[in-house]
Structures are given as C-alpha cells and as structure tokens.
C-alpha positions as CSV (number, residue, x, y, z in Angstrom):
1,X,10.0,-26.4,-15.7
2,X,7.7,-29.0,-17.1
3,X,9.4,-29.4,-20.5
4,X,12.9,-30.0,-21.8
5,X,15.0,-27.3,-23.5
6,X,18.4,-27.5,-25.2
7,X,20.4,-24.3,-25.9
8,X,23.9,-23.9,-27.5
9,X,26.5,-26.7,-27.6
10,X,26.2,-29.8,-25.4
11,X,27.9,-33.2,-25.7
12,X,25.9,-36.3,-26.9
13,X,26.1,-37.9,-23.4
14,X,25.9,-36.3,-20.0
15,X,29.1,-36.2,-17.9
16,X,31.1,-37.2,-21.0
17,X,34.3,-35.4,-22.1
18,X,33.4,-32.2,-23.8
19,X,36.4,-30.3,-25.2
20,X,37.1,-26.7,-26.0
21,X,38.7,-25.7,-29.3
22,X,42.1,-25.6,-27.5
23,X,41.7,-29.2,-26.3
24,X,40.8,-28.4,-22.7
25,X,37.6,-29.7,-21.0
26,X,34.5,-27.5,-20.5
27,X,33.4,-27.5,-16.9
28,X,30.0,-29.0,-16.1
29,X,27.6,-27.4,-13.6
30,X,24.5,-29.2,-12.5
31,X,21.8,-26.8,-11.3
32,X,19.2,-29.0,-9.5
33,X,16.3,-28.7,-7.1
34,X,15.6,-30.9,-4.0
35,X,19.1,-32.4,-4.1
36,X,19.2,-34.8,-7.1
37,X,15.5,-35.6,-6.9
38,X,13.8,-33.0,-9.0
39,X,14.2,-30.8,-12.0
40,X,17.7,-29.9,-13.1
41,X,19.8,-28.5,-16.0
42,X,23.4,-29.2,-16.9
43,X,25.5,-26.2,-18.0
44,X,28.9,-26.2,-19.7
45,X,31.3,-23.4,-18.7
46,X,34.5,-22.3,-20.3
47,X,36.0,-21.9,-16.8
48,X,35.2,-23.7,-13.5
49,X,32.2,-22.0,-11.9
50,X,33.7,-22.6,-8.5
51,X,36.7,-20.2,-8.7
52,X,36.2,-17.3,-6.3
53,X,38.9,-14.9,-5.2
54,X,37.1,-12.7,-2.6
55,X,34.0,-12.7,-0.4
56,X,32.6,-9.6,1.3
57,X,29.7,-9.2,3.7
58,X,27.1,-6.6,2.5
59,X,25.3,-4.7,5.2
60,X,21.6,-4.0,4.8
61,X,20.6,-0.5,6.0
62,X,19.0,-0.6,9.4
63,X,15.2,-1.3,9.2
64,X,15.3,-1.8,5.4
65,X,14.0,-5.4,5.6
66,X,12.1,-5.1,8.8
67,X,8.6,-6.6,8.7
68,X,6.1,-5.9,11.6
69,X,2.7,-7.5,12.2
70,X,-0.5,-6.1,10.7
71,X,-1.6,-4.8,14.1
72,X,-4.1,-3.5,14.8
73,X,-5.5,-5.9,12.3
74,X,-6.9,-3.9,9.4
75,X,-7.6,-4.0,5.6
76,X,-5.1,-1.6,4.0
77,X,-4.4,0.2,0.8
78,X,-1.0,1.3,-0.5
79,X,0.0,3.5,-3.4
80,X,3.2,2.2,-5.0
81,X,3.5,5.3,-7.3
82,X,4.3,7.3,-4.2
83,X,7.4,5.3,-3.6
84,X,10.8,6.8,-4.7
85,X,12.5,5.9,-8.0
86,X,16.0,4.7,-7.8
87,X,18.5,1.8,-7.8
88,X,18.5,-1.4,-9.7
89,X,16.2,-4.4,-9.6
90,X,18.3,-6.2,-6.9
91,X,19.4,-3.4,-4.6
92,X,16.6,-1.0,-5.2
93,X,13.8,-3.2,-3.9
94,X,11.5,-1.7,-1.2
95,X,10.0,-4.3,1.0
96,X,6.2,-4.1,1.2
97,X,5.2,-7.4,2.9
98,X,6.7,-10.6,4.2
99,X,6.3,-13.8,6.2
100,X,8.1,-17.1,6.6
101,X,7.3,-18.2,3.0
102,X,7.6,-15.1,0.8
103,X,8.7,-11.5,0.7
104,X,7.0,-9.0,-1.6
105,X,8.9,-5.9,-2.8
106,X,8.3,-3.1,-5.2
107,X,11.1,-1.6,-7.4
108,X,11.2,1.4,-9.7
109,X,14.7,0.8,-11.2
110,X,16.5,3.5,-13.1
111,X,19.9,1.8,-13.2
112,X,21.5,-1.3,-14.7
113,X,21.4,-4.2,-12.3
114,X,24.5,-5.8,-11.0
115,X,24.9,-9.6,-11.2
116,X,22.7,-11.1,-8.5
117,X,21.8,-14.6,-7.2
118,X,19.1,-15.5,-4.8
119,X,20.1,-18.7,-3.0
120,X,17.1,-18.7,-0.7
121,X,14.4,-19.5,-3.2
122,X,12.8,-18.8,-6.6
123,X,11.8,-15.3,-7.6
124,X,8.9,-14.1,-9.8
125,X,9.3,-10.6,-11.1
126,X,6.2,-9.1,-12.5
127,X,6.9,-6.1,-14.9
128,X,4.3,-3.5,-14.3
129,X,5.8,-0.9,-16.7
130,X,8.9,-0.3,-18.8
131,X,11.2,-2.8,-20.6
132,X,14.5,-4.5,-20.0
133,X,16.9,-7.1,-21.2
134,X,17.1,-9.9,-18.7
135,X,20.5,-11.6,-18.8
136,X,21.4,-14.8,-16.9
137,X,23.8,-17.8,-16.9
138,X,21.3,-19.4,-19.3
139,X,21.1,-16.6,-21.9
140,X,19.1,-13.5,-22.4
141,X,15.4,-12.5,-22.8
142,X,13.7,-9.2,-23.7
143,X,11.0,-8.5,-21.1
144,X,8.3,-5.8,-20.9
145,X,5.0,-4.8,-19.5
146,X,2.9,-7.7,-18.3
147,X,5.7,-10.2,-18.2
148,X,6.1,-12.6,-15.3
149,X,9.9,-13.5,-15.1
150,X,10.3,-16.8,-13.2
151,X,13.9,-17.1,-11.9
152,X,15.0,-20.4,-10.4
153,X,16.9,-20.4,-7.1
154,X,20.7,-19.8,-7.6
155,X,20.4,-18.3,-11.1
156,X,23.0,-15.5,-11.6
157,X,21.2,-12.8,-13.5
158,X,20.6,-9.0,-13.9
159,X,18.0,-6.7,-15.5
160,X,19.2,-4.0,-17.8
161,X,16.4,-1.4,-18.4
162,X,16.0,-0.6,-22.0
163,X,17.1,2.7,-23.5
164,X,15.0,4.5,-26.1
165,X,17.7,4.1,-28.7
166,X,19.1,0.7,-27.5
167,X,18.3,-2.9,-27.7
168,X,18.5,-5.4,-30.5
169,X,14.9,-6.7,-30.1
170,X,16.1,-10.2,-30.5
171,X,13.9,-11.7,-27.8
172,X,16.9,-13.8,-26.6
173,X,20.6,-14.0,-27.5
174,X,22.2,-11.1,-29.3
175,X,25.3,-9.4,-28.2
176,X,26.5,-10.2,-24.7
177,X,26.5,-7.4,-22.2
178,X,23.9,-5.4,-24.2
179,X,23.6,-2.0,-22.4
180,X,26.2,-2.9,-19.8
181,X,28.3,-0.2,-18.5
182,X,26.7,2.5,-20.6
183,X,25.8,4.7,-17.6
184,X,22.5,6.6,-17.4
185,X,19.3,5.3,-18.7
186,X,17.3,7.6,-21.1
187,X,15.1,10.1,-19.4
188,X,11.9,8.6,-18.2
189,X,13.2,5.1,-18.6
190,X,12.1,3.4,-15.4
191,X,11.4,-0.3,-14.9
192,X,8.6,-0.8,-12.4
193,X,8.1,-4.3,-11.1
194,X,6.7,-6.3,-8.2
195,X,9.1,-8.9,-6.9
196,X,7.9,-12.1,-5.1
197,X,10.8,-13.9,-3.4
198,X,9.9,-17.4,-2.3
199,X,11.5,-19.5,0.4
200,X,11.3,-22.5,-2.0
201,X,10.2,-23.1,-5.5
202,X,7.5,-21.6,-7.7
203,X,5.8,-23.7,-10.3
204,X,2.7,-23.9,-12.5
205,X,-0.2,-25.4,-10.4
206,X,0.0,-29.2,-10.3
207,X,-3.7,-29.5,-11.4
208,X,-2.7,-27.9,-14.8
209,X,-0.1,-30.7,-15.5
210,X,-0.2,-34.3,-16.5
211,X,1.6,-36.8,-14.3
212,X,4.5,-36.4,-16.7
213,X,4.6,-32.6,-16.7
214,X,2.7,-31.6,-19.9
215,X,0.2,-28.9,-19.6
216,X,-3.4,-30.3,-19.8
217,X,-6.1,-29.1,-22.1
218,X,-8.0,-27.4,-19.3
219,X,-5.0,-25.3,-18.2
220,X,-5.3,-21.5,-18.8
221,X,-1.9,-21.4,-20.6
222,X,0.5,-23.8,-22.2
223,X,4.1,-24.4,-23.2
224,X,3.6,-22.2,-26.3
225,X,3.0,-19.2,-24.1
226,X,6.4,-19.4,-22.4
227,X,9.6,-17.8,-23.6
228,X,13.0,-19.2,-22.6
229,X,16.6,-18.3,-23.5
230,X,17.4,-19.2,-27.1
231,X,21.2,-19.1,-27.1
232,X,23.9,-18.7,-24.5
233,X,25.7,-15.4,-23.9
234,X,29.2,-17.0,-23.8
235,X,30.9,-14.1,-22.1
236,X,34.6,-14.7,-21.5
237,X,35.8,-12.1,-19.1
238,X,37.9,-11.8,-16.0
239,X,37.1,-11.1,-12.3
240,X,33.4,-10.4,-11.8
241,X,31.4,-9.6,-8.7
242,X,28.1,-11.3,-7.9
243,X,25.8,-10.2,-5.1
244,X,24.3,-13.3,-3.4
245,X,21.3,-13.4,-1.1
246,X,21.4,-16.3,1.3
247,X,19.8,-17.2,4.6
248,X,22.4,-15.4,6.6
249,X,22.1,-12.1,4.7
250,X,23.9,-10.7,1.7
251,X,27.4,-11.5,0.5
252,X,29.3,-10.3,-2.6
253,X,31.5,-13.0,-4.2
254,X,34.2,-12.0,-6.7
255,X,34.5,-14.8,-9.3
256,X,37.8,-15.4,-11.1
257,X,35.8,-15.6,-14.4
258,X,32.5,-14.2,-15.5
259,X,29.6,-16.6,-14.7
260,X,28.0,-16.0,-18.1
261,X,30.8,-18.1,-19.8
262,X,28.3,-20.9,-20.6
263,X,28.5,-22.3,-24.2
264,X,25.5,-24.6,-23.8
265,X,23.0,-26.3,-21.5
266,X,20.0,-28.6,-21.4
267,X,17.4,-29.7,-19.0
268,X,14.1,-28.7,-17.3
269,X,15.3,-25.9,-15.0
270,X,15.8,-22.4,-16.4
271,X,14.4,-18.9,-16.2
272,X,11.3,-18.3,-18.4
273,X,8.8,-15.6,-19.1
274,X,5.0,-15.8,-19.3
275,X,3.0,-12.7,-20.2
276,X,-0.3,-12.0,-18.3
277,X,-2.0,-11.3,-21.6
278,X,-1.6,-14.9,-22.6
279,X,-3.6,-16.1,-19.6
280,X,-6.9,-17.6,-20.8
281,X,-9.7,-16.6,-18.3
282,X,-12.3,-19.2,-17.3
283,X,-15.9,-18.0,-17.6
284,X,-19.0,-19.4,-16.0
285,X,-22.7,-18.6,-16.0
286,X,-22.3,-17.5,-12.4
287,X,-19.4,-16.0,-10.6
288,X,-16.2,-18.1,-10.4
289,X,-13.9,-18.0,-7.4
290,X,-10.3,-16.8,-7.5
291,X,-8.7,-20.2,-8.0
292,X,-9.8,-20.1,-11.6
293,X,-7.3,-17.2,-12.0
294,X,-4.4,-19.1,-10.4
295,X,-1.2,-18.8,-12.4
296,X,1.6,-20.1,-10.1
297,X,2.0,-21.9,-6.8
298,X,4.7,-21.5,-4.2
299,X,5.4,-22.7,-0.7
300,X,2.2,-21.7,1.2
301,X,1.1,-19.1,-1.4
302,X,-0.5,-18.8,-4.8
303,X,-0.2,-16.2,-7.5
304,X,-3.2,-15.3,-9.6
305,X,-3.8,-13.2,-12.8
306,X,-7.1,-11.2,-13.2
307,X,-7.5,-10.4,-16.8
308,X,-10.1,-8.8,-19.2
309,X,-12.9,-11.3,-19.9
310,X,-16.6,-11.7,-20.5
311,X,-18.5,-11.6,-17.2
312,X,-21.0,-14.2,-16.0
313,X,-23.6,-14.6,-18.6
314,X,-26.8,-15.8,-16.8
315,X,-29.4,-13.1,-16.8
316,X,-29.7,-13.5,-13.0
317,X,-26.0,-13.4,-12.4
318,X,-24.3,-10.9,-10.1
319,X,-21.1,-10.3,-12.0
320,X,-18.8,-8.9,-9.3
321,X,-17.4,-10.7,-6.3
322,X,-19.5,-11.5,-3.3
323,X,-18.4,-10.6,0.2
324,X,-15.9,-13.2,1.4
325,X,-13.8,-14.0,4.4
326,X,-10.7,-16.1,3.6
327,X,-10.2,-17.6,7.0
328,X,-6.9,-19.3,6.2
329,X,-5.2,-16.6,4.0
330,X,-4.2,-13.0,3.5
331,X,-5.1,-11.6,0.1
332,X,-2.8,-9.0,-1.6
333,X,-4.1,-7.5,-4.9
334,X,-1.9,-5.3,-7.1
335,X,-4.0,-3.3,-9.6
336,X,-2.1,-3.0,-13.0
337,X,-4.7,-2.2,-15.6
338,X,-8.3,-1.4,-16.4
339,X,-11.1,-0.3,-14.0
340,X,-11.7,-2.5,-11.0
341,X,-15.4,-1.8,-10.6
342,X,-15.9,-3.8,-7.4
343,X,-13.9,-1.2,-5.4
344,X,-14.9,2.0,-7.3
345,X,-15.0,4.9,-4.9
346,X,-12.5,3.4,-2.4
347,X,-9.5,5.2,-3.7
348,X,-8.1,2.1,-5.5
349,X,-6.3,3.1,-8.8
350,X,-3.6,1.9,-11.1
351,X,-0.5,1.0,-9.0
352,X,-2.6,0.5,-5.9
353,X,-2.2,-2.5,-3.6
354,X,-5.0,-3.7,-1.3
355,X,-4.3,-6.1,1.6
356,X,-7.3,-7.9,3.0
357,X,-6.1,-10.1,5.9
358,X,-7.5,-13.2,7.4
359,X,-9.8,-12.1,10.2
360,X,-11.6,-9.5,8.0
361,X,-14.5,-9.9,5.6
362,X,-14.1,-7.9,2.4
363,X,-16.1,-7.4,-0.7
364,X,-17.6,-4.9,-3.1
365,X,-17.8,-1.2,-2.4
366,X,-21.4,-0.3,-1.3
367,X,-23.5,0.3,-4.3
368,X,-21.2,-1.7,-6.6
369,X,-23.4,-4.8,-6.8
370,X,-26.4,-3.0,-8.1
371,X,-24.3,-1.0,-10.5
372,X,-22.7,-4.1,-12.0
373,X,-26.0,-5.8,-12.9
374,X,-26.2,-6.3,-16.6
375,X,-22.5,-5.7,-17.3
376,X,-21.1,-8.0,-20.0
377,X,-17.4,-7.5,-19.8
378,X,-14.6,-6.4,-17.5
379,X,-11.3,-4.8,-18.5
380,X,-9.7,-5.2,-15.1
381,X,-6.1,-6.5,-14.7
382,X,-4.6,-7.4,-11.4
383,X,-1.9,-9.6,-9.9
384,X,-2.9,-11.3,-6.6
385,X,-1.0,-13.3,-4.0
386,X,-2.9,-15.3,-1.4
387,X,-0.6,-16.4,1.5
388,X,-1.5,-19.0,4.0
389,X,0.5,-17.3,6.8
390,X,-0.2,-13.7,7.8
391,X,1.7,-11.0,5.9
392,X,3.6,-8.5,7.9
393,X,4.2,-4.9,6.8
394,X,7.5,-3.7,5.5
395,X,9.0,-0.1,5.3
396,X,7.5,0.5,1.8
397,X,4.0,-0.4,3.0
398,X,4.2,1.9,6.0
399,X,5.5,4.7,3.8
400,X,2.8,4.4,1.1
401,X,-0.4,3.6,3.0
402,X,-3.7,5.4,2.5
403,X,-5.0,5.7,6.1
404,X,-8.7,6.2,5.1
405,X,-9.1,3.0,3.2
406,X,-10.4,0.8,6.1
407,X,-13.5,2.9,6.5
408,X,-14.6,3.0,2.8
409,X,-17.2,0.2,3.2
410,X,-19.0,2.4,5.8
411,X,-19.2,5.6,3.8
412,X,-22.8,5.1,2.7
413,X,-24.0,4.8,6.3
414,X,-22.0,7.6,7.9
C-alpha cells in the first residue's frame, strides 16, 4: 500500500520488547514483499504464529483447475449466471480463465468461508452482488456490491456472507467471529464475486503515484477512497485449520492457536477495499482509450473499471469504441451494471463475460456507431482485465459459453 497505517497496540520502537498483561512477550511477525526490500507490516501476536501441529495435502477434483488453449482462436461470450451456486469464496471458485500470470474465477458463495491463505500471489476479489464481512489477520471490513477487496499474498482471511438479520455494520472491527459457525445463510443470501489471483503483487498504477507513494492529483482515486481495517480482531482460541494455496497445490495447516490473535500492527502492507463507484472517469472531447479506466496493475496484466460518465462532448465525436485489435493482449470484460450499448444485440447482458483475444479485431455491434451519435452519457459498468499472455479456458468457461457469439458481428450481412 502507498500509505502508512497503524491499528491497535504497538510498541514505540520496532523489534523492541512488547509485553502482555501477564508479563510475557508478544510475538512479532513481519509480513513483507520482495524479501526485505518492499512494503511490509509488523504484526504482534499473543502466540507465536509459527506453531503448527498438523499438515494435510488437499486434493483438487480432477479437471477442476485445468485450463486449455483458446483453440480454435475465437471471440467468446460466457454467462456467469448459469454457473451453479455453492461453497465458500475459497473452495467454491470455478475457474474461468488462466495463464502463467493470473487465474480468473467466479464464485457464487452460499456458505461461510474457512480460513484461507494464498501464498502464490495477491488476490483481488470484485464483489458483483451480495454482502459479506471480510475477516483477516489485520482486522475486519464490511464489503458489498462494487467493492474491490485487495488481499496481499500470505494474508489469512475468510469471507462471511451477510445474513438478513446479522451484522453490526461497523465497517471494521466489531465482535470477532461475527457470523462464524452459525450455519445456513438466510434464503437468497449469495455472495457473487469475480476473483483475480495473481502470481505476484497487485498495486495502483505507478503513474498515479508520486515517487514517494502518494496519489497524485491526476489519479482517478485517492487514499480517501480506500478502506482498511480499523481495529484488530484479537481472537484467542485453540487449534485452528487454515487452507493454504501454494505453488505445489493446496495444504491444510492446523495451527496451535488462532491466527487472528493479533493485538496490533503497523505498516504499508494490508488488505484494503476500493469501491468502483469511487472511480473518477476521465472524459475527453473525443473517445479516450481503455488505459484511462485503469484501476490496478499486476504482473503482465491490468484491471480497469468502466463507470457511468459523460460521453465525448465534441459535436463530431463518435462516443462508442472504435474497432480495435490489441496485438499484445487478451481482453476480458465482465459486465456488472447499466447498458453496454456498443454490444447491444450480441447477447451481452448483466453477468456476461466477453473474451476478445489477441489475433482478433473486435469493436461495436453493427449499427451501434450510428445509433450512438448524439448520446451524452453512458450508464455502463464493467470490470476489465487485459493480459499480456494469452488466457486459456477453464471448466467454468467451457460450461457457460454462448456458442453463437463469434458470429454476431456478421448478422447484418447474413
């Protein structure tokens, strides 16, 4: 993170004696990126965070993570609402796409999440619909529709979908274990989310930041738009399982003590939330390219937010995108709100995903350019990832594809 945060109790000096009420020492844990050469936070545990009593390999069902090439090469359309509901945000993910840098999954969770840690890279969870309490070693946050939840590598966390009667609405902190172990979620309570799992770190684009890490005036969002944990959970409990994703697969550790036993922390590395409605669109006289919508950057990919905005205001402007061929990237667009006029008539609807790969020129639906002339505003909302290596297709993509989509640009001439 580009700015400092302090939560709970910490000693005046780093690596100094910090004693519990009974006289014993709290146990320090440094969470840091790139060895000791990048952002970090220092956490203080009641018990040593190293004490494990059991490790178990966790088998992944055959084919569940299998990604195959987009072959024959084709533009594609997928309907996420046709995917089944079930599971939690960690184990209920259904793999849509992937490459060497990022994996993209969809989840419609109807259960409390177990404690989970991704030790391969950062995760960004975009909440399409529903609400949840996000709990982590750093504290808790209430999250809901439109929230990007950015989770640093190695952070133990879980999502607890919100019940109609439950929740304290505190936006951070509150009673530890809120909703935990209470069983079934209220009828209709499903947390729908897109999960981006990086093999590396996800950050705000460097061009938005000063050389010291402050957001610059031209950035489309700022520190004020971000929410971080406000107080530690300070859970003191016994043996606790944690599911860990690592480069070799999945392992379940059983810790001697609950990992949420943190009484305080400070630093620049922690989970945070940014809501898509706080993104400030950039408007030009003539059409601006997708980089103006960029929200985050990861290893060989970018994430962008398309938000309601005034359209290009020159009287001669063509307000919808031109045909374009991204020769170095695949473009995946997830449609989350409004009416995406450029593809009207193609079958694209809320919950749709379009995949336009390198090697294919894509653009507006036939007739859309003429229909857009004179339009002054758009209410579209979408989350886009551009990857600079080809995206392969996962089981969820193959199960939810609209086979007629590739031919929609030719419909006027058939």
